[in-house]
N, C-alpha and C positions, 0 to 999 in steps of 0.2 A: 129429402128430397129430388128427384133428377132431373135436367134439363125437359127430358121428355114430357113431363107432369105439367111445364111451365103451356097456360094456352099460346096461342099465336101460331106463326107462318115460319118452316124454315125447310127449307129445300136445297141445300147447299152444305154440306156438312164436310164431305170432300174437301172443298176449296178453305174453310177449316182447318181440317188434318193436313193438307198438303201446306199451307202457310205456318203452322207451328213444325212441323217438322223440318221444313228450310231456314225458320228464321233462326236466328244463332242470341241474337239479345235486341233491347231493343222494346218500343211500346206499339200494341196492337190496338187501334181505334175501329168500335163500331159507331156508325151513327144514324141512328134509328133502331131502336131497341124493343120497342114497346116494351113486354113482360119480362123479357129477358132470356126467352128460350134459347135463340141462337150465342146471344153474350153468354148465358151460361156454360153453353157447350163450348164456346171460346175458352173462355175462363178455367171449366173443369182438364180441357187437353193441355193448357199450359201448365195446371198444375201437373199435372201427370208427368208431365215433360222433363220437370224440373229443371229448366232452361231460365235464364236472367230476364224473363220476358213480361211485360207488365200490359194488362187487358183494361183497356179507358167505353167507357159507353156514353154516349149522349143522347139525350134526347131531350124534351122541348115535356115531355110527360104531360105533355094537356092531346095528343092526338092531334092529325091532320086535317079532320072535318073531312065532307065529302071526298071521296075519290071515285068517280065511276056509277056514280050514283047513290053509292055505301058507305056511311060512317064507322068503320069497321074499330073504330075506337071508343065509340059511343060510351058501349055498357062500363068500360072500366073507369073511363074520365068520372060519368055517373057515379059508378060507386065511391069514389077518391073524393066525391066533393069538389072535382073540377082538375083533379092532376091525378094519375095513377101512380108517380115517382113512389108511395109509400108501398105500394106491392109490387116494383119491381125491386126496391130494396128489399122487401122482406124474401123475394124470391133468392135474389141473389145470396142472402144469411142463411137461408133455409138449404139453399147447394152447399154451402160449405166453404164460399169462393167471396167473403167480405175479404180478406188478405190477399185475394187475388185481383179483384174486380174493380175500378173505382170509377165511379156514376156520375158525370156533368150533367147536372138537369137544368140546361137552357139550349139555344139553339146553337142550331150547325156551325153560322160562322163567327158567330162567338168563342165557341169554342176550337176552331180554329185557328183565330186569335193567338190563341193560348200556347199554342207549340213552334219552336223553331221550322223555318224553313230547313228540307232536305235532312229531317230528323226520325221519320218514321218509316219502320218497315210495311206498315198494314193499313189501308185505308177501309174500310168496309164501309160503303155507302146506302143508305136502303129508308129515306127518311121519306118524304114527300114526293110524290111522281110525276108531277105535271112538269114540264118541260123546261120553263122559268127556273122552278126548285131544283131540279139537278142539274141544270148550267151552274147555278150558284152555287153545290155545293161543288161539283167537280174545280170549279176556278176557285174555291174559296180552299181545299184540301191536298189539291194535286204539285204545290210548291212544297207540301209539308212533307210528299214524299220521297226519302232520300233514291237516290240512284239505284237504280239495281231496284228497286222497293213496286210496290203491288198499290195500286189503285183498284176496287174492286165493284161490284154492286150486284142488286139483286135484279128481277122483275124485266129483263131485257126481251123474254120471246124467246120461243123454239127458232132453230136456223130455220130458214127458209117460209115461217109465218110471214103471212102477207100483212094481217090485221093484229097487231100482238094487245094484249092486252093494258098495257101500258106503253101509249106511242110515244109520249113527253119521253121514258127512258131512251128508248130507242134512238130518238131523235136528238135528245143532247150527247149521248154517248156519241154516237154516229161524227158528230159535229165536231165533236171538244177531244176525239183521241182516235186518231185515224189512228188504223194496226191493232186496234180492243182484238180479244178474244173471246168465243162464246167458251165457257163454261158449263157443265154437265146442267141437266135444267135449263135452267132461264137466268143463270149468273153473267157475267162478262167480266174479264179480266185486263186491266193493263199492266204491261211492268214498266216503269221510266229508266226511259233511257240517260 
């Protein structure tokens, strides 16, 4: 299996390619994995790089519920009898990444508490999209990112978009991370100084 075969959304491969190319060592974290499409691409890039990097995926595996009138995770949660953790783990194994990716099936804030401050070169936030959840994720994970490291996320919207699909993401990032940068498609990047 390849990451492209996994259902889900993934519009920021260039970001992951850039991160793996520039990172030397440490743990790269993805918060909000769904079934592992982007996570497995990150794992594959790390595996191919041969660098001493680790990958950790964080997800409750219970979905985020209804967002913008749709529950995008409902079918996977129902199929797994209340969780998609089994399918996520199977996808990681089927992609040959069981020795590269560690899964933490827990909420974002609990997972963040497991890492020392200033220890992570990269954290990707792509979990719940409402304003408060994004604020909470930023506040929990920013201290964990080391100086010169990157805190990033998806679903910012494209530059100049008046009504983005996920206004909570845009509002939280704009309020809490002055100096953030837009990344191709709809991702955002914040480099910690």
